[in-house]
TORKOL-4160 file (C-alpha; in steps of 0.2 Angstrom, whole numbers, padded with zeros to 4 digits, m for minus):
342
<pt num="1" X="0158" Y="m0297" Z="0501"/>
<pt num="2" X="0151" Y="m0314" Z="0503"/>
<pt num="3" X="0143" Y="m0326" Z="0490"/>
<pt num="4" X="0124" Y="m0323" Z="0492"/>
<pt num="5" X="0114" Y="m0338" Z="0486"/>
<pt num="6" X="0095" Y="m0339" Z="0483"/>
<pt num="7" X="0097" Y="m0358" Z="0480"/>
<pt num="8" X="0110" Y="m0371" Z="0482"/>
<pt num="9" X="0126" Y="m0369" Z="0471"/>
<pt num="10" X="0133" Y="m0386" Z="0466"/>
<pt num="11" X="0151" Y="m0386" Z="0463"/>
<pt num="12" X="0156" Y="m0402" Z="0453"/>
<pt num="13" X="0171" Y="m0410" Z="0444"/>
<pt num="14" X="0172" Y="m0425" Z="0433"/>
<pt num="15" X="0186" Y="m0438" Z="0429"/>
<pt num="16" X="0184" Y="m0446" Z="0413"/>
<pt num="17" X="0191" Y="m0458" Z="0400"/>
<pt num="18" X="0196" Y="m0444" Z="0389"/>
<pt num="19" X="0191" Y="m0427" Z="0382"/>
<pt num="20" X="0179" Y="m0432" Z="0368"/>
<pt num="21" X="0162" Y="m0427" Z="0375"/>
<pt num="22" X="0152" Y="m0437" Z="0362"/>
<pt num="23" X="0163" Y="m0453" Z="0364"/>
<pt num="24" X="0171" Y="m0453" Z="0382"/>
<pt num="25" X="0163" Y="m0458" Z="0398"/>
<pt num="26" X="0163" Y="m0452" Z="0417"/>
<pt num="27" X="0173" Y="m0463" Z="0429"/>
<pt num="28" X="0171" Y="m0451" Z="0444"/>
<pt num="29" X="0160" Y="m0437" Z="0449"/>
<pt num="30" X="0161" Y="m0426" Z="0464"/>
<pt num="31" X="0149" Y="m0413" Z="0470"/>
<pt num="32" X="0149" Y="m0401" Z="0484"/>
<pt num="33" X="0132" Y="m0393" Z="0486"/>
<pt num="34" X="0134" Y="m0376" Z="0495"/>
<pt num="35" X="0118" Y="m0370" Z="0503"/>
<pt num="36" X="0112" Y="m0352" Z="0505"/>
<pt num="37" X="0115" Y="m0354" Z="0524"/>
<pt num="38" X="0133" Y="m0357" Z="0521"/>
<pt num="39" X="0133" Y="m0376" Z="0525"/>
<pt num="40" X="0139" Y="m0388" Z="0512"/>
<pt num="41" X="0137" Y="m0407" Z="0508"/>
<pt num="42" X="0148" Y="m0417" Z="0497"/>
<pt num="43" X="0145" Y="m0433" Z="0487"/>
<pt num="44" X="0157" Y="m0443" Z="0476"/>
<pt num="45" X="0153" Y="m0457" Z="0464"/>
<pt num="46" X="0164" Y="m0469" Z="0456"/>
<pt num="47" X="0157" Y="m0475" Z="0439"/>
<pt num="48" X="0160" Y="m0489" Z="0428"/>
<pt num="49" X="0162" Y="m0481" Z="0411"/>
<pt num="50" X="0157" Y="m0496" Z="0401"/>
<pt num="51" X="0173" Y="m0494" Z="0390"/>
<pt num="52" X="0191" Y="m0497" Z="0395"/>
<pt num="53" X="0200" Y="m0482" Z="0403"/>
<pt num="54" X="0215" Y="m0477" Z="0392"/>
<pt num="55" X="0232" Y="m0478" Z="0401"/>
<pt num="56" X="0236" Y="m0459" Z="0397"/>
<pt num="57" X="0220" Y="m0454" Z="0406"/>
<pt num="58" X="0223" Y="m0465" Z="0421"/>
<pt num="59" X="0240" Y="m0458" Z="0423"/>
<pt num="60" X="0232" Y="m0441" Z="0425"/>
<pt num="61" X="0218" Y="m0444" Z="0437"/>
<pt num="62" X="0225" Y="m0460" Z="0445"/>
<pt num="63" X="0209" Y="m0471" Z="0442"/>
<pt num="64" X="0213" Y="m0487" Z="0433"/>
<pt num="65" X="0201" Y="m0501" Z="0426"/>
<pt num="66" X="0203" Y="m0512" Z="0441"/>
<pt num="67" X="0197" Y="m0497" Z="0452"/>
<pt num="68" X="0180" Y="m0496" Z="0444"/>
<pt num="69" X="0178" Y="m0515" Z="0439"/>
<pt num="70" X="0164" Y="m0517" Z="0453"/>
<pt num="71" X="0156" Y="m0500" Z="0451"/>
<pt num="72" X="0139" Y="m0496" Z="0444"/>
<pt num="73" X="0137" Y="m0489" Z="0427"/>
<pt num="74" X="0130" Y="m0471" Z="0424"/>
<pt num="75" X="0113" Y="m0478" Z="0419"/>
<pt num="76" X="0111" Y="m0484" Z="0437"/>
<pt num="77" X="0118" Y="m0469" Z="0446"/>
<pt num="78" X="0111" Y="m0455" Z="0434"/>
<pt num="79" X="0095" Y="m0452" Z="0443"/>
<pt num="80" X="0103" Y="m0452" Z="0460"/>
<pt num="81" X="0115" Y="m0439" Z="0454"/>
<pt num="82" X="0101" Y="m0428" Z="0446"/>
<pt num="83" X="0091" Y="m0429" Z="0462"/>
<pt num="84" X="0106" Y="m0423" Z="0473"/>
<pt num="85" X="0108" Y="m0407" Z="0462"/>
<pt num="86" X="0091" Y="m0405" Z="0454"/>
<pt num="87" X="0087" Y="m0388" Z="0463"/>
<pt num="88" X="0105" Y="m0381" Z="0461"/>
<pt num="89" X="0114" Y="m0369" Z="0450"/>
<pt num="90" X="0130" Y="m0377" Z="0444"/>
<pt num="91" X="0148" Y="m0371" Z="0446"/>
<pt num="92" X="0165" Y="m0379" Z="0441"/>
<pt num="93" X="0182" Y="m0376" Z="0433"/>
<pt num="94" X="0181" Y="m0376" Z="0414"/>
<pt num="95" X="0163" Y="m0383" Z="0417"/>
<pt num="96" X="0154" Y="m0373" Z="0403"/>
<pt num="97" X="0165" Y="m0381" Z="0390"/>
<pt num="98" X="0168" Y="m0398" Z="0397"/>
<pt num="99" X="0160" Y="m0404" Z="0413"/>
<pt num="100" X="0142" Y="m0398" Z="0410"/>
<pt num="101" X="0141" Y="m0404" Z="0392"/>
<pt num="102" X="0149" Y="m0421" Z="0397"/>
<pt num="103" X="0137" Y="m0423" Z="0412"/>
<pt num="104" X="0122" Y="m0419" Z="0401"/>
<pt num="105" X="0128" Y="m0431" Z="0388"/>
<pt num="106" X="0128" Y="m0445" Z="0401"/>
<pt num="107" X="0111" Y="m0439" Z="0407"/>
<pt num="108" X="0104" Y="m0440" Z="0390"/>
<pt num="109" X="0112" Y="m0457" Z="0386"/>
<pt num="110" X="0104" Y="m0464" Z="0402"/>
<pt num="111" X="0087" Y="m0456" Z="0399"/>
<pt num="112" X="0088" Y="m0445" Z="0414"/>
<pt num="113" X="0078" Y="m0429" Z="0413"/>
<pt num="114" X="0089" Y="m0415" Z="0419"/>
<pt num="115" X="0083" Y="m0398" Z="0413"/>
<pt num="116" X="0097" Y="m0384" Z="0411"/>
<pt num="117" X="0086" Y="m0370" Z="0405"/>
<pt num="118" X="0082" Y="m0361" Z="0421"/>
<pt num="119" X="0099" Y="m0364" Z="0429"/>
<pt num="120" X="0114" Y="m0352" Z="0431"/>
<pt num="121" X="0131" Y="m0358" Z="0427"/>
<pt num="122" X="0147" Y="m0351" Z="0435"/>
<pt num="123" X="0163" Y="m0356" Z="0427"/>
<pt num="124" X="0177" Y="m0352" Z="0439"/>
<pt num="125" X="0190" Y="m0354" Z="0426"/>
<pt num="126" X="0182" Y="m0340" Z="0415"/>
<pt num="127" X="0183" Y="m0328" Z="0430"/>
<pt num="128" X="0201" Y="m0333" Z="0433"/>
<pt num="129" X="0207" Y="m0333" Z="0415"/>
<pt num="130" X="0198" Y="m0316" Z="0411"/>
<pt num="131" X="0206" Y="m0308" Z="0427"/>
<pt num="132" X="0222" Y="m0317" Z="0429"/>
<pt num="133" X="0225" Y="m0330" Z="0415"/>
<pt num="134" X="0231" Y="m0345" Z="0426"/>
<pt num="135" X="0228" Y="m0364" Z="0429"/>
<pt num="136" X="0219" Y="m0371" Z="0444"/>
<pt num="137" X="0234" Y="m0375" Z="0453"/>
<pt num="138" X="0241" Y="m0357" Z="0451"/>
<pt num="139" X="0224" Y="m0351" Z="0455"/>
<pt num="140" X="0223" Y="m0360" Z="0471"/>
<pt num="141" X="0240" Y="m0354" Z="0476"/>
<pt num="142" X="0236" Y="m0336" Z="0470"/>
<pt num="143" X="0219" Y="m0334" Z="0478"/>
<pt num="144" X="0221" Y="m0346" Z="0493"/>
<pt num="145" X="0239" Y="m0347" Z="0496"/>
<pt num="146" X="0238" Y="m0365" Z="0497"/>
<pt num="147" X="0244" Y="m0381" Z="0487"/>
<pt num="148" X="0231" Y="m0393" Z="0481"/>
<pt num="149" X="0234" Y="m0409" Z="0491"/>
<pt num="150" X="0230" Y="m0425" Z="0480"/>
<pt num="151" X="0228" Y="m0414" Z="0464"/>
<pt num="152" X="0218" Y="m0422" Z="0450"/>
<pt num="153" X="0207" Y="m0432" Z="0462"/>
<pt num="154" X="0189" Y="m0426" Z="0459"/>
<pt num="155" X="0185" Y="m0420" Z="0477"/>
<pt num="156" X="0202" Y="m0411" Z="0479"/>
<pt num="157" X="0200" Y="m0402" Z="0463"/>
<pt num="158" X="0181" Y="m0398" Z="0467"/>
<pt num="159" X="0185" Y="m0391" Z="0484"/>
<pt num="160" X="0199" Y="m0381" Z="0478"/>
<pt num="161" X="0187" Y="m0374" Z="0464"/>
<pt num="162" X="0175" Y="m0369" Z="0478"/>
<pt num="163" X="0188" Y="m0360" Z="0488"/>
<pt num="164" X="0195" Y="m0351" Z="0473"/>
<pt num="165" X="0178" Y="m0344" Z="0469"/>
<pt num="166" X="0175" Y="m0338" Z="0487"/>
<pt num="167" X="0192" Y="m0330" Z="0487"/>
<pt num="168" X="0189" Y="m0322" Z="0470"/>
<pt num="169" X="0173" Y="m0314" Z="0476"/>
<pt num="170" X="0183" Y="m0306" Z="0490"/>
<pt num="171" X="0197" Y="m0301" Z="0480"/>
<pt num="172" X="0188" Y="m0293" Z="0465"/>
<pt num="173" X="0173" Y="m0285" Z="0475"/>
<pt num="174" X="0178" Y="m0267" Z="0469"/>
<pt num="175" X="0189" Y="m0271" Z="0454"/>
<pt num="176" X="0184" Y="m0264" Z="0438"/>
<pt num="177" X="0185" Y="m0274" Z="0422"/>
<pt num="178" X="0184" Y="m0268" Z="0404"/>
<pt num="179" X="0176" Y="m0278" Z="0390"/>
<pt num="180" X="0182" Y="m0278" Z="0372"/>
<pt num="181" X="0170" Y="m0263" Z="0368"/>
<pt num="182" X="0178" Y="m0252" Z="0381"/>
<pt num="183" X="0163" Y="m0254" Z="0394"/>
<pt num="184" X="0169" Y="m0254" Z="0412"/>
<pt num="185" X="0160" Y="m0264" Z="0426"/>
<pt num="186" X="0163" Y="m0273" Z="0442"/>
<pt num="187" X="0158" Y="m0290" Z="0437"/>
<pt num="188" X="0164" Y="m0301" Z="0451"/>
<pt num="189" X="0151" Y="m0300" Z="0464"/>
<pt num="190" X="0142" Y="m0311" Z="0477"/>
<pt num="191" X="0128" Y="m0314" Z="0465"/>
<pt num="192" X="0126" Y="m0331" Z="0455"/>
<pt num="193" X="0116" Y="m0323" Z="0441"/>
<pt num="194" X="0129" Y="m0309" Z="0439"/>
<pt num="195" X="0143" Y="m0322" Z="0439"/>
<pt num="196" X="0133" Y="m0333" Z="0427"/>
<pt num="197" X="0133" Y="m0318" Z="0414"/>
<pt num="198" X="0152" Y="m0314" Z="0417"/>
<pt num="199" X="0157" Y="m0332" Z="0415"/>
<pt num="200" X="0147" Y="m0335" Z="0399"/>
<pt num="201" X="0153" Y="m0321" Z="0388"/>
<pt num="202" X="0154" Y="m0331" Z="0373"/>
<pt num="203" X="0135" Y="m0335" Z="0375"/>
<pt num="204" X="0136" Y="m0353" Z="0369"/>
<pt num="205" X="0119" Y="m0361" Z="0364"/>
<pt num="206" X="0125" Y="m0379" Z="0367"/>
<pt num="207" X="0140" Y="m0378" Z="0379"/>
<pt num="208" X="0151" Y="m0387" Z="0367"/>
<pt num="209" X="0151" Y="m0371" Z="0357"/>
<pt num="210" X="0145" Y="m0378" Z="0341"/>
<pt num="211" X="0132" Y="m0364" Z="0341"/>
<pt num="212" X="0133" Y="m0347" Z="0349"/>
<pt num="213" X="0121" Y="m0332" Z="0352"/>
<pt num="214" X="0124" Y="m0316" Z="0343"/>
<pt num="215" X="0120" Y="m0299" Z="0352"/>
<pt num="216" X="0102" Y="m0300" Z="0345"/>
<pt num="217" X="0100" Y="m0317" Z="0353"/>
<pt num="218" X="0100" Y="m0327" Z="0337"/>
<pt num="219" X="0109" Y="m0343" Z="0335"/>
<pt num="220" X="0124" Y="m0344" Z="0324"/>
<pt num="221" X="0134" Y="m0359" Z="0318"/>
<pt num="222" X="0151" Y="m0358" Z="0326"/>
<pt num="223" X="0162" Y="m0370" Z="0316"/>
<pt num="224" X="0165" Y="m0376" Z="0298"/>
<pt num="225" X="0160" Y="m0368" Z="0282"/>
<pt num="226" X="0145" Y="m0359" Z="0289"/>
<pt num="227" X="0154" Y="m0351" Z="0304"/>
<pt num="228" X="0146" Y="m0335" Z="0309"/>
<pt num="229" X="0130" Y="m0338" Z="0299"/>
<pt num="230" X="0113" Y="m0338" Z="0307"/>
<pt num="231" X="0107" Y="m0356" Z="0309"/>
<pt num="232" X="0090" Y="m0352" Z="0301"/>
<pt num="233" X="0099" Y="m0344" Z="0286"/>
<pt num="234" X="0109" Y="m0360" Z="0284"/>
<pt num="235" X="0093" Y="m0371" Z="0285"/>
<pt num="236" X="0085" Y="m0359" Z="0272"/>
<pt num="237" X="0099" Y="m0362" Z="0259"/>
<pt num="238" X="0105" Y="m0380" Z="0264"/>
<pt num="239" X="0091" Y="m0389" Z="0274"/>
<pt num="240" X="0101" Y="m0405" Z="0273"/>
<pt num="241" X="0114" Y="m0397" Z="0285"/>
<pt num="242" X="0102" Y="m0402" Z="0299"/>
<pt num="243" X="0102" Y="m0420" Z="0294"/>
<pt num="244" X="0121" Y="m0420" Z="0293"/>
<pt num="245" X="0123" Y="m0413" Z="0310"/>
<pt num="246" X="0110" Y="m0424" Z="0318"/>
<pt num="247" X="0118" Y="m0440" Z="0310"/>
<pt num="248" X="0136" Y="m0434" Z="0314"/>
<pt num="249" X="0148" Y="m0436" Z="0329"/>
<pt num="250" X="0141" Y="m0421" Z="0339"/>
<pt num="251" X="0136" Y="m0421" Z="0357"/>
<pt num="252" X="0118" Y="m0426" Z="0361"/>
<pt num="253" X="0115" Y="m0409" Z="0369"/>
<pt num="254" X="0121" Y="m0400" Z="0354"/>
<pt num="255" X="0108" Y="m0411" Z="0343"/>
<pt num="256" X="0094" Y="m0407" Z="0356"/>
<pt num="257" X="0097" Y="m0388" Z="0354"/>
<pt num="258" X="0098" Y="m0389" Z="0335"/>
<pt num="259" X="0082" Y="m0399" Z="0335"/>
<pt num="260" X="0073" Y="m0385" Z="0345"/>
<pt num="261" X="0079" Y="m0373" Z="0332"/>
<pt num="262" X="0074" Y="m0384" Z="0317"/>
<pt num="263" X="0056" Y="m0386" Z="0324"/>
<pt num="264" X="0055" Y="m0367" Z="0327"/>
<pt num="265" X="0061" Y="m0364" Z="0309"/>
<pt num="266" X="0050" Y="m0377" Z="0302"/>
<pt num="267" X="0035" Y="m0370" Z="0311"/>
<pt num="268" X="0039" Y="m0353" Z="0303"/>
<pt num="269" X="0040" Y="m0360" Z="0286"/>
<pt num="270" X="0023" Y="m0369" Z="0288"/>
<pt num="271" X="0015" Y="m0353" Z="0294"/>
<pt num="272" X="0022" Y="m0344" Z="0279"/>
<pt num="273" X="0015" Y="m0357" Z="0267"/>
<pt num="274" X="m0002" Y="m0355" Z="0275"/>
<pt num="275" X="m0001" Y="m0336" Z="0273"/>
<pt num="276" X="0004" Y="m0338" Z="0255"/>
<pt num="277" X="m0011" Y="m0350" Z="0251"/>
<pt num="278" X="m0023" Y="m0339" Z="0260"/>
<pt num="279" X="m0017" Y="m0324" Z="0250"/>
<pt num="280" X="m0018" Y="m0333" Z="0234"/>
<pt num="281" X="m0036" Y="m0338" Z="0239"/>
<pt num="282" X="m0041" Y="m0320" Z="0243"/>
<pt num="283" X="m0034" Y="m0314" Z="0227"/>
<pt num="284" X="m0044" Y="m0327" Z="0217"/>
<pt num="285" X="m0059" Y="m0322" Z="0226"/>
<pt num="286" X="m0057" Y="m0304" Z="0221"/>
<pt num="287" X="m0055" Y="m0309" Z="0203"/>
<pt num="288" X="m0071" Y="m0319" Z="0203"/>
<pt num="289" X="m0081" Y="m0304" Z="0210"/>
<pt num="290" X="m0074" Y="m0293" Z="0196"/>
<pt num="291" X="m0082" Y="m0304" Z="0182"/>
<pt num="292" X="m0098" Y="m0297" Z="0173"/>
<pt num="293" X="m0114" Y="m0303" Z="0181"/>
<pt num="294" X="m0121" Y="m0309" Z="0164"/>
<pt num="295" X="m0115" Y="m0326" Z="0160"/>
<pt num="296" X="m0119" Y="m0335" Z="0143"/>
<pt num="297" X="m0126" Y="m0351" Z="0148"/>
<pt num="298" X="m0128" Y="m0358" Z="0131"/>
<pt num="299" X="m0121" Y="m0376" Z="0130"/>
<pt num="300" X="m0104" Y="m0377" Z="0122"/>
<pt num="301" X="m0101" Y="m0387" Z="0107"/>
<pt num="302" X="m0086" Y="m0398" Z="0106"/>
<pt num="303" X="m0071" Y="m0390" Z="0097"/>
<pt num="304" X="m0073" Y="m0403" Z="0083"/>
<pt num="305" X="m0091" Y="m0399" Z="0080"/>
<pt num="306" X="m0088" Y="m0380" Z="0079"/>
<pt num="307" X="m0073" Y="m0383" Z="0068"/>
<pt num="308" X="m0083" Y="m0394" Z="0056"/>
<pt num="309" X="m0098" Y="m0381" Z="0056"/>
<pt num="310" X="m0086" Y="m0367" Z="0052"/>
<pt num="311" X="m0078" Y="m0376" Z="0038"/>
<pt num="312" X="m0096" Y="m0382" Z="0032"/>
<pt num="313" X="m0103" Y="m0364" Z="0031"/>
<pt num="314" X="m0087" Y="m0356" Z="0025"/>
<pt num="315" X="m0087" Y="m0366" Z="0009"/>
<pt num="316" X="m0091" Y="m0357" Z="m0008"/>
<pt num="317" X="m0108" Y="m0362" Z="m0016"/>
<pt num="318" X="m0106" Y="m0373" Z="m0031"/>
<pt num="319" X="m0119" Y="m0377" Z="m0044"/>
<pt num="320" X="m0123" Y="m0395" Z="m0046"/>
<pt num="321" X="m0114" Y="m0401" Z="m0061"/>
<pt num="322" X="m0125" Y="m0412" Z="m0074"/>
<pt num="323" X="m0117" Y="m0424" Z="m0087"/>
<pt num="324" X="m0115" Y="m0417" Z="m0105"/>
<pt num="325" X="m0128" Y="m0421" Z="m0118"/>
<pt num="326" X="m0123" Y="m0428" Z="m0135"/>
<pt num="327" X="m0124" Y="m0415" Z="m0150"/>
<pt num="328" X="m0140" Y="m0418" Z="m0161"/>
<pt num="329" X="m0148" Y="m0409" Z="m0176"/>
<pt num="330" X="m0159" Y="m0398" Z="m0165"/>
<pt num="331" X="m0143" Y="m0391" Z="m0156"/>
<pt num="332" X="m0135" Y="m0388" Z="m0173"/>
<pt num="333" X="m0151" Y="m0379" Z="m0179"/>
<pt num="334" X="m0151" Y="m0368" Z="m0164"/>
<pt num="335" X="m0133" Y="m0363" Z="m0166"/>
<pt num="336" X="m0136" Y="m0359" Z="m0184"/>
<pt num="337" X="m0150" Y="m0347" Z="m0180"/>
<pt num="338" X="m0140" Y="m0339" Z="m0166"/>
<pt num="339" X="m0125" Y="m0335" Z="m0177"/>
<pt num="340" X="m0135" Y="m0331" Z="m0193"/>
<pt num="341" X="m0131" Y="m0315" Z="m0201"/>
<pt num="342" X="m0145" Y="m0303" Z="m0202"/>
């Protein structure tokens, strides 16, 4: 069985200043673009990282500061690299966890528009680890019966990766594989989309694996105190978590995917608020219709006037008191007549 391509498949490998996706930089990138007709074309770029290359990294890939002193920085090369692979699917060795997020970080930092949404990604290491569990050197020996010459140079490792994938497709054409749920299939086939699915079983949202999809296609936090929780649920109970991640030392692509989720969540919240207000307005309208048609339009007195009026009319009637008159002879005569015995 041969690898069947609908569009080019770009195998690539990076040499970098280190393994921190957010802080380290590319010093070399090699791409072999395999076309549907079986031909391939290779390009390699040396890159000035803009920061010193640590000695421990130079000892691994053999690229020292003096080797890239006159090279262009990624900001100058990014568009050229993007143009070379723009129509291609991507393949590499451990590419899903390192090479793709590192490359995307450089593209974003340089302001180069490179869309990943409609591409397929084939991680040759994932096929190998899930089928044999070895290293690239052992994989090349196991599948191709060869030793990598000039190992840890970008082009040598990239070509070895390409040859390993082609050999894997031949070797596992009719080999069954059983997943964790006991489902059996023959996943290693000459189809990039099928290989994409098989080499992305962890279903990362952002390649760095800070967020992953669950079986329902919902994004989950994949680290820290909220690991395993839906991102939207975390935003519901702790909205500040978004700001913490956006301001933290996370890869730019992780932040971009989180921002997409946040905007979607925020739009849902806005829609819910609008529905609630509309429902409240509808309920108020129904209450007004239920009121009696007759309305007392008499002008209302102020509470003070009403209170004074009430107090005024509720007071008991008292007869007006007159000043007492002095006692004289007439009054005494009248009293004597009144109490005179008969």
